[in-house]
N, C-alpha and C positions, 0 to 999 in steps of 0.2 A: 504494500500500500504506500509506503514511504517512497519507494522507487517511482511509482506512477505520479505522485505529487511533485517530485523533483523533476521528472520528465515534463510534466504539464507546465510547471513554473518555468523551466528552461525554454520550452517552446513559446510560451507567452512572452518571455523576455526577448527572445530572438525575433518574434513577430513585431514587437514594439520597436526594436532597434531597426528592423528593415523598413517599417513605415516611417519612422523618424528620419532615417537616411534618405528615403525616397522623397519625402517632403522637402528636406533641406536641399537636395540635388535639383529638384524642380524649381525651387525658389531661386537658386543660384543661376540656373540656366535661363530663367525668365529675365532676371535682372541683367545678366550679361548680354542678352539679346536686345533688351530695350534701353540699356543705359545710354546716355545719362537720363534717368527717369525724371529728375527734378529740373533739368535744364529747359528753359523757355526761350526758344530761338526766335526772336523778333528782330526786324531790321533796326540798325543803329540810326536813329534820327537826330542824334546830337551833333552831327556834322552836316551842314547844309548840302554839301556835294553828294551825299548818299540818299537824300530825300526823293529826288525824282525817280530813281530806279525802284523805289518802294511804293510809289503811288501810281494809280492808273490815270488819275486826273489831277492837274495842278493848275492853279490860276492865281494871278495877282488881282485882288479885288477889294473893294471898299464895302463894309457892312452898312447897308442903308437903314435897316431896322430889325428889331426882334419881332417875329410874327407869331410866336406861340411858345408854349411850355407844356410839356407832358410830365407830370410827376412820376417817380418810380412806382411801378405797380406793386412792388414788394414792400412798400412802406419805408424804403431807404431814404437817406438824406439828400437825394438829388433827383435828377430826371433828365429829360431831353429838351434843350432849348432849340428853337428853330429860328434861323435868321435869313434875311433876304440880302443878297450881295449883288453889287453891280461889278461885272467883270471889266477890268481895265486892260488886262493883257492875258489871253489864254496862254498857258505855258506847255501843257501836255494834255493829250486827249481831246475829245470833242467837247468843248466847254461852251455853253450858251452865254448870251450877253448878260443875263441875270440868272442867279442861282438861289434856290432855297435849300439850305443845308440844316441837318440836325446835328447837334453836338451834345455829348454827355457832359453834364455839369453837376457840381455839388451846390447846395444852398447853405449859406452861412446862417447862424442864428438870427442875424439882422435882416435876412431875406435877400442877400446879394448872391449872385452866381459866382462860384469860385472853381478853381482848378489847381491841383497840386503838382501838375506836370508842366515844367517849363517849355516843353515842346508842344504843348497843347493849351495855350492861353484861352480864356473865355473870349469868344468873338463879340466885340462891343461896337455898337453903332457909331459911325463917324470915323472909325479907324480902318487902316488899310493893311492887308495881310497877304502873304503867300499862303494859299490854302491848298492842302492835298485832301482829296475826298474819293470815296467809293460811291458810284451811282447806286441809289437805293430809293425807289419811289415811296417807301413808307415814310420818308422824311421830306419829301418834295423831290429835289433833284439828287440828293445823296446824303451821305454821312461824313462829316469832317473827321479826318484821321490825323491831320497835322495842320498847324497854323503858326505863323511867325509874323509879327508886325514888322513891316519893312518900308523904307522910303522908296519913292519912284526910281531913284538911282540904282536900286538893287535889281531891277528887271533884267538888265544886261547880264549881270552875274548869274542870275537864275536861269536865263536862256542858255548860257554856257554850260551850266550843270546839267540841264536837260539833254543838250547835244552830246555831252560826254557819256552820260549813262553809267556813271561809276557806281558799282554795287558795293555795299559795305562788306568788309571781311566778316567771316563767320566768327561769332564769339566763342570763347573757350567753352568746350563741352558740347558745341553744336556740330552736327555732322552734315555733310552735303546732302541736300534733299530732305532734311528733317523738318 
């Protein structure tokens, strides 16, 4: 009877070790195949010369007015501001003479629209920006993905960036095609 209990205990221990080793090996194989799991590979928009390659549409435009605001449906602190822009110089893509773009914004306790990203300032009426956007009829003409307030003298520089089409180098931990 003692021999059977020892044999059963031994088989149970061996089975547990096999299952544990199999689980560990599967986890290692998955992690190795999908690494880097935590890397988020987004285009580097901190250098102006990289922006045109990352945008499908780019324009130099003046914000004429705010035309709407849709609060976050999840009850968050922000929502989508919609603005109307007058295009002064189309830079990339088929850009109409006027645009209505949506832009994600936070709302301060005082009720002002804010943004925590320096490459994505809040589009404000009366100011002129280089704006990169993705066409999306849910917001009018599209959704703003990039904005930088610029003087008219910057148009030549931005036209040069578009012509060059310089793509940002991949960040550390990003793989080609990721």
